C-alpha positions in Angstrom: 123.6 107.1 107.1 122.3 106.7 110.3 126.0 107.2 111.8 125.5 110.6 110.3 122.8 111.4 111.6 123.4 110.6 115.2 126.8 112.5 114.1 124.9 115.5 113.0 123.1 116.0 116.5 126.5 116.1 118.4 126.2 120.0 117.0 122.4 119.9 118.8 123.0 123.8 120.0 125.6 125.2 118.4 125.0 125.5 115.3 122.1 128.3 114.7 121.8 129.2 112.5 123.5 126.9 109.7 121.9 123.7 110.4 123.4 120.7 112.3 124.6 118.3 110.0 127.2 114.3 109.9 129.2 112.7 107.5 130.4 109.4 107.2 133.0 107.9 104.4 132.8 104.9 103.6 135.1 102.7 101.6 134.5 98.4 100.9 132.1 98.8 103.5 134.4 100.0 105.9 133.5 103.5 108.3 136.7 105.3 107.3 135.7 108.5 109.0 132.9 110.7 110.3 132.2 114.2 110.3 130.2 116.5 111.8 129.6 120.6 111.8 130.6 121.9 115.8 129.7 125.5 115.4 128.3 128.1 113.1 131.2 128.9 111.7 133.6 126.9 111.1 134.8 123.8 109.1 131.0 122.1 108.0 130.8 117.8 108.3 131.9 117.0 105.1 135.6 118.9 105.3 135.7 117.9 109.3 134.8 114.0 107.7 137.7 114.5 105.7 140.1 115.7 108.0 139.4 112.7 109.9 140.9 110.4 107.8 144.7 109.1 108.0 145.6 110.1 104.3 143.4 113.1 102.1 144.0 110.3 99.5 141.4 107.9 101.1 138.3 110.1 99.7 139.1 108.8 97.1 136.3 106.4 95.2 134.3 106.6 98.5 131.0 107.0 99.5 131.0 109.9 101.4 127.5 109.7 103.4 125.8 113.3 104.0 122.9 114.4 105.6 122.0 118.0 103.8 123.4 118.9 100.2 126.4 120.7 100.4 127.0 123.9 99.6 128.0 125.0 96.3 129.2 129.0 97.6 131.2 130.7 99.6 130.7 132.2 102.7 132.5 131.5 106.1 133.9 128.7 104.3 134.1 128.2 101.2 132.1 125.3 99.1 132.2 121.7 100.1 130.9 120.3 96.5 134.6 121.6 95.2 136.0 120.0 97.6 134.4 117.0 97.2 135.5 116.8 93.7 138.9 118.0 94.2 139.7 114.7 96.3 138.0 112.1 93.7 134.8 111.5 95.7 133.1 108.2 94.0 129.3 108.8 95.1 127.5 111.0 97.4 124.2 109.8 99.5 122.8 112.9 100.4 120.0 112.8 102.5 118.0 116.2 102.1 118.1 118.8 99.8 119.3 122.3 101.4 116.1 124.7 101.1 118.7 127.4 101.9 118.5 129.6 98.4 121.7 130.3 98.7 122.5 126.0 97.7 119.1 124.8 97.0 120.2 121.7 94.3 123.2 123.8 93.4 125.3 121.6 94.8 124.1 118.1 94.2 124.7 119.7 90.0 127.8 120.4 90.3 129.0 117.0 91.9 127.2 115.6 89.0 128.6 117.2 86.9 131.9 116.7 88.1 130.8 112.7 87.5 130.1 112.3 90.5 127.2 109.5 91.8 124.8 111.7 94.0 121.3 110.1 95.5 118.8 111.8 97.7 117.1 109.6 100.2 114.6 112.5 100.8 115.3 110.9 104.2 116.6 113.6 107.5 114.1 116.5 107.3 113.8 115.5 110.9 117.3 117.1 112.0 116.7 120.4 111.6 113.1 121.5 111.4 112.8 124.5 112.6 115.7 125.6 109.7 113.5 123.2 106.5 110.3 125.4 108.0 112.0 128.6 107.5 113.1 128.2 104.4 109.7 126.6 103.2 107.3 129.3 105.0 109.6 132.4 105.2 108.8 132.9 108.8 110.1 131.5 112.3 108.8 128.2 113.1 107.0 129.0 115.9 106.4 126.8 119.6 104.7 128.5 122.7 104.7 126.4 125.8 102.9 127.1 128.8 102.8 124.9 132.2 98.9 124.4 133.6 96.3 123.3 136.2 95.0 120.3 136.5 91.6 123.1 135.2 93.5 124.6 132.6 94.6 127.0 134.9 98.0 128.8 134.5 98.3 131.3 137.6 96.4 132.5 140.4 94.2 135.4 140.5 97.3 137.5 142.0 99.5 138.8 140.4 102.3 136.9 141.2 103.9 133.7 140.4 102.3 130.7 140.2 104.8 127.5 140.5 102.8 124.2 138.8 105.7 121.8 137.5 108.2 119.3 139.9 112.2 119.0 138.8 111.9 117.0 136.1 109.2 119.6 134.3 111.4 122.5 134.8 114.5 120.2 133.9 112.7 119.7 130.2 111.7 123.5 129.3 115.4 124.2 130.5 115.8 121.8 127.2 113.2 123.2 125.1 115.3 126.7 125.3 118.1 125.1 123.7 115.8 124.5 120.6 115.3 128.4 120.4 116.9 131.0 119.1 114.6 133.3 120.6 112.6 133.3 123.8 109.6 135.8 123.7 107.4 137.0 126.5 104.9 139.8 127.2 105.1 142.9 129.3 103.0 141.6 132.6 105.8 137.9 132.2 108.5 140.1 132.9 106.8 142.3 135.8 105.7 139.2 137.2 106.9 137.1 137.2 110.6 137.5 136.9 112.2 135.4 134.5 116.1 135.7 133.3 114.8 133.6 130.1 118.6 132.7 129.9 119.3 128.3 130.2 120.4 127.2 133.6 122.2 124.4 132.7 124.6 126.6 129.7 128.1 125.7 129.1 131.2 128.5 128.9 131.0 128.7 124.9 127.2 127.6 124.4 124.9 129.9 122.1 122.1 131.7 124.4 118.8 132.5 123.1 117.6 135.6 121.7 115.6 137.5 125.0 112.5 139.4 123.3 109.8 141.0 125.3 107.1 143.1 124.1 106.9 146.6 125.7 104.3 149.3 126.3 106.6 151.5 127.7 109.8 151.5 127.6 110.2 154.5 129.4 109.6 152.8 132.8 111.5 149.6 131.9 113.4 149.0 135.1 116.5 147.1 134.6 116.9 146.0 137.8 114.5 143.2 136.4 116.5 139.7 136.5 116.4 139.1 133.0 118.9 142.3 132.3 120.8 140.8 134.7 121.9 137.7 133.0 124.4 137.2 130.4 123.2 137.3 126.0 121.4 140.3 123.5 118.2 141.0 124.5 115.7 142.2 122.4 113.0 144.6 123.3 110.4 146.1 121.0 108.3 148.8 121.4 105.9 151.0 120.3 107.8 154.4 121.3 111.9 154.7 121.2 114.2 154.6 123.3 115.4 157.3 125.1 116.1 156.6 128.9 119.9 154.6 128.9 119.3 150.8 129.0 122.4 148.0 129.3 124.1 147.4 126.5 123.5 143.8 125.8 119.8 145.7 124.7 118.5 146.5 121.1 115.4 147.9 120.8 113.0 147.6 118.1 109.7 150.3 117.6 107.3 150.2 115.5 103.0 151.1 115.3 101.9 147.4 117.3 103.4 144.2 117.1 101.2 141.7 115.9 102.7 138.2 116.2 102.9 138.5 112.3 105.2 142.1 112.6 107.0 139.7 115.6 107.7 136.5 113.8 108.1 139.4 110.1 111.0 140.4 112.4 112.1 137.9 113.6 112.8 136.0 109.9 113.8 139.6 108.1 116.9 139.1 110.8 117.4 135.0 110.2 115.7 133.6 113.9 114.3 130.2 112.4 113.3 129.0 115.8 110.9 131.1 118.3 110.0 129.8 121.7 106.2 131.9 123.2 107.0 131.4 126.9 103.9 133.8 127.5 101.9 134.9 128.7 98.1 133.8 128.5 97.2 136.7 126.5 100.3 137.0 124.0 100.5 133.1 123.6 96.4 134.1 122.5 97.3 136.1 119.6 99.4 133.4 117.7 96.9 131.1 118.5 94.7 133.5 117.1 96.4 134.6 114.6 97.7 130.4 113.5 100.8 131.5 114.0 101.2 128.2 117.0 102.4 125.2 115.0 103.7 123.3 117.9 102.2 123.3 121.7 104.2 121.5 124.7 102.8 121.8 127.6 103.7 120.7 131.0 99.9 119.4 132.8 100.7 119.3 136.8 98.2 117.3 138.5 96.9 120.8 141.1 93.8 122.7 140.8 94.0 126.7 141.1 90.2 126.6 141.0 88.4 130.1 141.5 89.3 133.0 140.0 93.2 131.7 138.0 93.7 133.0 135.0 93.5 130.9 132.1 96.1 128.9 130.0 95.9 130.5 126.2 93.3 133.7 127.6 91.9 136.5 125.5 88.6 137.6 125.3 88.3 140.2 123.9 90.1 137.9 120.7 87.5 135.8 119.1 88.9 133.4 117.5 88.3 130.2 115.3 89.2 126.8 117.0 92.1 125.9 115.4 92.7 121.4 115.1 96.5 119.7 116.3 97.8 116.5 116.5 97.3 113.9 119.3 99.2 115.1 121.5 102.6 112.8 122.6 102.2 112.6 126.5 105.8 111.9 128.4 105.4 111.2 132.0 108.2 113.9 133.7 107.5 113.0 137.6 104.2 114.3 138.4 103.6 115.5 135.7 102.9 115.2 131.8 104.4 116.9 128.9 101.9 117.7 126.1 103.7 117.9 122.4 101.2 118.9 119.8 102.1 120.0 116.3 99.1 122.8 114.3 97.2 120.2 111.6 97.8 122.2 108.2 96.3 121.2 104.5 99.2 119.1 102.8 99.1 123.1 100.8 100.6 124.7 103.5 103.2 121.9 104.9 
């Protein structure tokens, strides 16, 4: 199964909204082929592994190790379970059941009904945390990310961007973006930081996250911001319909208020499984207040700002109860320290 997991990770960043999946055919103690799901809409890992065999007949009586339950329905590709039955696979070892209700045990049942031995290990859930979270909680997995000084400040008092971290932390934050389907910021972050919200080293054919901005007044949006100069979809969440001309990659969503619950509900409806909240401090505080910050990624810089600098996760008018998080995993990135921690929840809520 470990070889299947390694293969699955080769699809990282290319399979949304599908999960990462790897598959390995084994016979008489020898690996016959290895496959993985390369890209959304393309053949699944099981079919890719079959394609790597010298002859399809080699699969007869073989054992297939696959990180996720084979699909049993027609989607963009035919059911993998049907093809495995057709080629006469003898045994299938599955890393985890598929939480997608379109599958959810149906693939396993179909294989067993055909006389194929099936084992489920429940050992590969870590491959697709956001995918699993999405189907279990009916909303995206939310990561709140920020850089802060030693005294907990994210910005100086002036309305200008403050650069805190070094090159290693900046590069790591790009990898974090690569794991997301959408990146969310507020209006002040747009106007002060002028971000592109892109993946700096993205390849030409690499899917890019949807860039989302919460706006109060869409009529005065400046489309000369760098955000609009970079390719890729942009969603503007506003309280009033747009009457102005906007670039064609922009979609506008309108409702009376955009609370964190409303934002995550929209993401769920649109199939977004992983949401990164990059700023600003008030928007992040709202997600913490509403208990919708599932993971925190904090880049701690060895600098002091002091004075009237803006604190991290700050909203003085929004009282919030204490939120318990796991002991952070620490990673040294040049002179900066990365802290990664997850929300501690009761077992019944996981």
